[in-house]
Every structure is written in C-alpha cells, then in structure tokens.
C-alpha positions as CSV (number, residue, x, y, z in Angstrom):
1,M,147.7,-3.1,-10.8
2,I,148.2,0.6,-10.7
3,R,145.2,1.1,-13.0
4,S,142.9,-1.1,-10.9
5,L,144.0,0.7,-7.7
6,G,143.2,4.0,-9.3
7,F,139.8,2.7,-10.3
8,V,139.1,1.6,-6.7
9,V,140.1,4.9,-5.3
10,A,138.0,6.8,-7.8
11,A,135.0,4.5,-7.0
12,A,135.5,5.1,-3.3
13,L,135.6,8.8,-3.7
14,A,132.5,8.7,-5.9
15,G,130.7,6.7,-3.2
16,A,131.8,9.1,-0.5
17,A,130.3,11.9,-2.5
18,L,126.9,10.1,-2.3
19,L,127.0,9.9,1.5
20,P,125.2,12.6,3.5
21,A,127.4,15.4,4.9
22,P,128.1,14.9,8.6
23,A,125.6,16.8,10.8
24,E,126.9,19.8,12.6
25,A,127.6,19.2,16.3
26,Q,124.6,19.7,18.4
27,Q,124.7,22.3,21.2
28,T,124.7,20.6,24.6
29,F,125.1,21.6,28.2
30,S,128.9,21.1,28.8
31,R,129.3,22.1,32.4
32,A,127.4,23.0,35.6
33,V,124.3,25.2,35.1
34,R,123.5,27.9,37.7
35,I,120.1,29.1,38.7
36,V,120.5,32.6,40.1
37,V,117.9,33.6,42.6
38,P,118.2,37.3,43.1
39,Y,116.8,37.2,46.7
40,A,117.9,35.8,50.0
41,P,117.2,32.1,50.8
42,G,113.8,31.1,52.0
43,G,111.5,33.1,49.7
44,T,109.2,31.9,47.0
45,S,111.8,32.0,44.2
46,D,114.3,30.2,46.3
47,I,111.8,27.5,47.2
48,L,110.9,26.9,43.6
49,A,114.5,26.9,42.4
50,R,115.4,24.2,44.9
51,L,112.4,22.1,43.8
52,I,113.3,22.4,40.2
53,A,117.1,22.1,40.3
54,P,117.4,18.4,41.0
55,K,115.0,17.4,38.3
56,L,116.6,19.7,35.7
57,Q,120.0,18.3,36.7
58,E,118.8,14.8,36.0
59,A,117.3,15.9,32.6
60,I,120.4,17.7,31.2
61,G,123.1,15.5,32.7
62,Q,125.0,18.3,34.4
63,A,125.1,19.7,37.9
64,V,122.5,22.5,38.5
65,V,123.4,24.8,41.4
66,V,121.2,27.4,43.0
67,E,123.0,30.6,43.7
68,N,121.4,33.4,45.8
69,K,122.4,36.9,44.8
70,P,120.2,39.2,46.9
71,G,120.0,43.0,46.7
72,G,118.7,45.9,44.7
73,S,115.1,44.5,44.5
74,G,116.5,41.6,42.5
75,N,118.4,43.8,40.1
76,I,121.9,42.6,41.3
77,G,121.2,39.0,40.5
78,A,119.4,39.9,37.3
79,D,122.3,42.0,36.1
80,A,124.7,39.1,36.8
81,V,122.7,36.8,34.4
82,A,122.1,39.6,31.9
83,K,125.9,40.0,31.6
84,A,126.9,36.4,31.8
85,P,128.3,34.5,28.8
86,K,125.7,33.9,26.2
87,D,125.9,30.1,26.4
88,G,122.7,29.1,28.2
89,H,124.4,28.0,31.4
90,S,123.3,31.0,33.6
91,L,119.6,31.0,34.5
92,L,117.5,33.5,36.5
93,L,114.5,32.5,38.6
94,L,112.6,35.4,40.0
95,D,109.4,37.3,40.5
96,V,109.0,38.5,36.9
97,G,106.4,41.1,37.9
98,T,109.0,42.8,40.0
99,L,111.4,42.6,37.1
100,A,108.8,44.2,34.9
101,L,108.6,47.1,37.3
102,A,112.4,47.8,37.3
103,P,112.6,49.9,34.1
104,S,110.0,52.4,35.5
105,L,111.4,52.4,39.1
106,F,115.1,52.6,38.4
107,P,116.1,55.1,35.7
108,D,119.8,54.1,36.1
109,L,119.2,50.3,35.6
110,T,122.4,48.7,34.4
111,F,120.7,46.3,32.0
112,D,117.6,46.1,29.9
113,P,115.3,43.2,30.9
114,Q,113.8,42.9,27.5
115,K,117.0,43.0,25.5
116,D,119.6,41.4,27.9
117,L,117.4,38.6,29.2
118,A,115.4,36.0,27.3
119,P,112.3,34.1,28.6
120,V,112.5,30.3,29.0
121,G,109.2,29.7,30.7
122,M,106.7,30.9,33.3
123,I,106.6,28.7,36.3
124,M,103.7,29.7,38.5
125,F,101.4,32.3,39.9
126,A,100.9,32.7,43.6
127,P,98.6,35.3,45.2
128,Y,99.7,37.5,48.0
129,V,98.6,36.8,51.6
130,L,97.9,39.9,53.7
131,A,99.1,38.9,57.1
132,V,99.8,40.6,60.4
133,S,101.8,40.0,63.5
134,P,99.8,38.2,66.2
135,A,100.6,41.2,68.5
136,T,98.7,43.5,66.1
137,P,95.2,44.4,67.4
138,A,93.5,43.9,64.0
139,K,92.1,40.4,63.3
140,S,90.3,41.3,60.0
141,V,90.9,43.6,57.0
142,A,88.2,46.0,58.3
143,E,89.9,46.2,61.7
144,L,93.3,46.7,60.1
145,I,92.2,49.6,57.9
146,S,90.2,51.1,60.8
147,W,93.3,50.9,63.1
148,A,95.6,52.3,60.4
149,K,93.3,55.3,59.9
150,A,93.1,56.0,63.6
151,N,96.9,55.6,64.0
152,P,98.5,57.1,60.9
153,G,102.1,56.1,60.4
154,K,102.3,53.7,63.2
155,L,102.0,50.4,61.3
156,A,105.1,49.2,59.6
157,V,104.6,47.1,56.4
158,A,107.5,44.8,55.7
159,N,108.5,44.2,52.1
160,S,111.2,42.2,50.3
161,G,113.0,45.3,49.0
162,I,112.3,48.7,47.5
163,G,110.7,48.4,44.1
164,G,109.3,44.9,44.5
165,M,105.7,44.0,43.9
166,N,105.1,43.7,47.7
167,H,106.5,47.2,48.1
168,V,104.2,48.6,45.4
169,T,101.1,46.8,46.5
170,P,100.7,48.4,50.0
171,I,101.4,51.8,48.4
172,R,98.6,51.3,45.9
173,I,96.3,50.2,48.8
174,A,97.2,53.1,51.1
175,K,96.6,55.7,48.4
176,A,93.2,54.1,47.4
177,L,92.0,53.9,51.0
178,G,93.5,57.1,52.3
179,I,95.6,55.5,55.0
180,E,99.2,56.1,56.0
181,W,101.7,53.4,57.0
182,K,105.4,52.9,56.8
183,N,107.0,50.7,54.2
184,V,110.1,49.0,55.6
185,P,112.4,47.1,53.1
186,Y,114.2,43.9,54.1
187,R,116.7,41.8,52.2
188,G,114.2,39.4,50.7
189,G,110.8,38.0,51.5
190,A,112.0,35.5,54.1
191,A,113.6,38.3,56.1
192,A,110.5,40.5,55.8
193,T,108.3,37.6,57.0
194,R,110.6,37.0,60.0
195,A,110.4,40.6,60.9
196,V,106.6,40.4,61.1
197,V,106.7,37.1,63.0
198,S,108.9,38.7,65.6
199,G,106.8,41.9,65.8
200,E,109.5,44.1,64.5
201,S,107.1,45.1,61.7
202,Q,103.4,44.5,61.8
203,V,102.0,43.9,58.3
204,I,103.1,42.0,55.2
205,F,101.9,41.4,51.7
206,N,103.9,38.4,50.5
207,G,103.7,35.4,48.2
208,V,101.5,32.6,49.6
209,T,104.2,30.0,49.0
210,A,106.5,31.6,51.5
211,T,103.9,33.1,53.9
212,L,101.1,30.6,54.3
213,P,103.2,28.1,56.4
214,F,103.6,30.8,59.0
215,V,99.9,31.4,59.1
216,K,99.2,27.7,59.5
217,N,101.7,27.6,62.3
218,N,100.0,30.5,64.0
219,Q,103.1,32.7,63.8
220,L,101.2,35.1,61.6
221,V,97.5,36.0,61.4
222,G,96.2,35.7,57.8
223,L,93.6,38.4,56.8
224,A,93.0,38.0,53.1
225,V,94.4,36.7,49.8
226,S,94.7,38.3,46.4
227,G,93.7,36.7,43.2
228,P,90.3,35.7,41.8
229,E,89.3,33.0,44.3
230,R,89.9,31.7,47.8
231,L,92.8,29.3,48.3
232,K,91.9,25.6,48.7
233,S,94.7,25.3,51.2
234,A,93.3,28.3,53.3
235,P,89.5,28.5,52.5
236,D,88.8,30.7,55.5
237,L,90.8,33.6,54.1
238,P,88.6,36.0,52.1
239,T,89.8,37.4,48.8
240,F,90.8,41.0,48.6
241,D,87.7,41.7,46.6
242,E,85.5,40.1,49.3
243,A,87.3,42.1,51.9
244,K,86.7,45.3,49.8
245,L,90.5,45.7,49.5
246,P,92.0,47.2,46.3
247,A,94.9,45.6,44.4
248,G,93.1,42.2,44.1
249,D,95.3,41.5,41.0
250,A,98.5,41.6,43.0
251,G,100.6,38.5,43.4
252,T,103.8,36.9,42.4
253,W,104.5,35.6,38.9
254,Q,107.5,33.3,38.9
255,G,109.5,32.7,35.7
256,L,112.8,31.3,34.4
257,M,115.0,33.4,32.2
258,V,118.4,33.0,30.5
259,T,121.1,35.3,29.2
260,A,119.8,36.8,25.9
261,G,121.7,35.4,22.8
262,S,122.1,32.0,24.3
263,P,121.9,29.1,21.8
264,P,118.3,28.5,20.7
265,E,118.7,24.8,21.0
266,L,119.6,25.0,24.7
267,V,116.7,27.5,25.4
268,A,114.3,25.1,23.7
269,K,115.7,22.2,25.7
270,L,115.3,24.2,28.9
271,D,111.7,25.0,27.9
272,T,110.9,21.4,27.2
273,E,112.4,20.1,30.4
274,L,110.8,22.8,32.5
275,K,107.4,21.9,31.1
276,K,108.0,18.2,32.0
277,I,109.1,19.2,35.5
278,L,106.1,21.3,36.2
279,A,103.8,18.5,34.8
280,S,105.3,16.0,37.2
281,P,102.7,15.1,39.9
282,D,105.1,15.7,42.8
283,I,106.1,19.2,41.8
284,A,102.6,20.2,40.8
285,Q,101.3,19.0,44.1
286,K,104.0,20.8,46.1
287,I,103.2,24.0,44.3
288,A,99.5,23.5,44.9
289,D,100.0,22.7,48.6
290,L,101.8,26.0,49.0
291,G,98.9,27.9,47.4
292,G,100.4,28.4,43.9
293,T,99.1,27.5,40.4
294,V,101.4,26.1,37.8
295,K,101.7,28.4,34.7
296,A,103.9,26.5,32.2
297,D,103.8,29.1,29.5
298,G,106.7,28.9,27.0
299,P,109.0,31.6,25.7
300,A,106.6,33.3,23.2
301,A,103.7,33.7,25.7
302,F,106.1,34.7,28.4
303,R,107.7,37.4,26.2
304,T,104.2,38.8,25.4
305,W,103.2,38.8,29.1
306,F,106.4,40.5,30.1
307,A,106.2,43.3,27.5
308,D,102.5,44.0,28.5
309,N,103.4,44.2,32.2
310,V,106.4,46.5,31.6
311,K,103.8,48.9,30.2
312,T,100.9,48.4,32.6
313,L,103.1,48.3,35.8
314,G,104.9,51.3,34.5
315,A,101.6,53.2,34.5
316,V,100.9,52.1,38.1
317,V,104.3,53.5,39.1
318,R,103.6,56.9,37.4
319,E,100.0,57.2,38.6
320,N,101.0,56.6,42.2
321,G,104.3,58.5,42.2
322,I,106.3,55.5,43.4
323,K,110.0,55.9,43.6
324,G,112.5,53.1,43.5
325,E,115.3,55.1,45.1
C-alpha cells in the first residue's frame, strides 16, 4: 500500500513537471486613472479630455477622471504627471507643441519632457483661428495689420499663458511684419477667449476647437485660419497664406502622455484603446465639427515628432529672442 502510494505521488509529480509553468500576472489598471489637463476648463485640451474619458473608462474598466491643473504654461500639470508613480495611472493631455517649447523657454524647468514623460499617442491637429473682438475696427487681416501699424502698442493680443504656442505665434508675426502689439497672458485658452469676447483684449490666435464656436455665434470676428487649407466648417475664412500672414504652420497638436517608466503593457493598452476611440464615428465627427483633424499616431511616431519639434521650436525661440519669464 505504501509502495503504491509512493508510485502515485511520483507519477503525479512527474505529470506536474510536464505542465506549462503558470503565466506571470498581467499588468492591469487597478484603480481610477486621471487625465491631467494642465490648463483651465473650457480650452481645446479640456474639451478633448472630456470627450475621451468616458470611452476610455468603458475600455479599461476603471474610473477615468479629468483633473485640471492650470498654470505655468502647462508646466505645473506636466510636472505633476512627470513626478507621479510610474504605474500608468496618471495621464497628461495637452498641446504638445507648447510642451516642446518649454525646454527652450524655461531654463529652470523642473522636469525633462523627453525623459520624464512618455508618449501614448497623438490625438489631433487643429489650426489656429485669428479672431478679433467685434469692437475692433478691423474686419480683415489687411485692416488689422494696417491698424496695428498706425497704432503701435494699442492692440492687446490675448494668449493662454506665457510660453504657449499662441504666445509665440503673434510674436513671430509681429516681428515679420514690423508691427507692435501687447501680448497679454491669461490662465488658459478659455479665459483668453472670454477676454477678447468682452473687449478686454482685442486679438487672439487660438485653437479652432475652442474658438470657432464664438465666431459662429458672432461673439468674435474670424479673420483667418492657419494650416494648409480652409476649414470645411468655416469656408469663408482665408488661410494665413492666402491673407499673406506669416506663421501659417502654427496650430495646436494635442497628444496624450504618461509618466515615463510606466509598465509597457499598460502604455500599449492605452495606445490601442486611444486609436479605437479616435476611430469611433462619433468622436471623429465631433473633432471634425470643431475644425480639428484626427492624428492617431502611436508612441514611436509621436516620440519622433516631439524630438524634432523640441529642436525646431527651440530655433524659433532663439531667432526671435522670445523669453518665457
């Protein structure tokens, strides 16, 4: 009896040795995920985050919360994600062109965007709308430039914060055209837009997603749009090139990033789900209705784009003597 029992045990052990080793536990989202938007509510990044969050929540089976952390041209919110636990649960949705400017504009930056943050995926490109307050006498780009030259320093150009793309763009234009206007920073694109709607400032270069609705409601007067072609949703607005306005390449590139060092499996999951979300007809249509174009580039293409823009935008900063502080 003892001998047969030993035989059974030995056979069982031998059989167990033939079984495949148990797979290592897969990384999963284990708690709520936050999407940090480093600007005040109401701007382009905030609009996109609130479109994406419910669908991402459904895909990963955990709550997805949008958290606004404005200030420092987006650097305060970016810093929070850069220094968050490396577990894939802290995301950053922002204008990545503005982030690419940060190393050149802010020598005391408290994080390295290329080392402390990792790309998940590009989301969209939206051109800038050049718009003015209805109280402004100019109703075309030519009239605006003519008035600015005749009244140096009298026009106030609202922007979403020092060091942002819509701060740099009017500086480039002013230098190229030999005009002088004041650049006035606000806490985010929504606040800057409201300032021009109210007449507190007169001019704005801002993402079409957040700005075009005010043009369509006659709260702002649209003059031109950046990018290679006219908007389908606003075909009467000439392009910067058609209006003989420099900086036609300006605009907002929105992307999703995560704390560097996060588990590759979770980053890959985020990339996959983000692509699905952007391909969904309702999201794609909402972005198109707001004047944006979906750009669902994955981590590798995003990383290359970002590195290239850190270099090229840094050159723009140096050539124009732009200071972030």
